[in-house]
Phi, psi and omega in degrees: 000134178244103183213178178212160175277118183260326182217138173244131179277129178248114183282122183229162178267332184221107185296324180294313179298316180295319180299319177300315179299309185290327180275314186277329182264311184267352175082015176292156175248150180281126179259312180218139172210094182207160179272157176213158180267121177240101180056044178081004180242132178289129175237168180234128178260111178244108181244132183234148179249138179292157186299330181264009184087184179102204185295130178278166173239156171233137183269107188251148178232000192251001179266112180299329182276359178234078180292154178309134179090002185272352178278127182227141168087011174295144183245128175243117180276139178232152180285335184218104184295322180298316179296318179297316180298317178300313179299312182294322177296315178299330179275356179074028182286133180300127178096344185293336182272359178288154179299147176290131179267154180238135175217167181301334183265347180167180176249137191205163169226165175245127178241169177233144172280178183301338179266352181098006172295134184258143179232137170269121175258118194225137168263114184290138168262315175270125180300142178297152180283000000 
């Protein structure tokens, strides 16, 4: 099989609030934002792309098995962890003021979006594969 991960669903309670966080704080760009009919019910597809490219995210509200805040451990690589921490702290992001952690693969912190989904913000020491 020859494939790639193209989209990761991020469970949120309010797509507008989440979209503001991901675009204005984390620098994602809006790829798609439109409604669609799902079994006679209007849903909204909000897909965002990370600033450096790669796998997009979609802000979902319709999966009963994915309550808002249940996504944990997504990793976003940044070129400069100190600069990222300063920006996130200035924006009041939960977790940004915690000490930077060190591991063999990189230096990192864990932050949360407004719903409590956690993201590892990491400056890689070992280049990604």
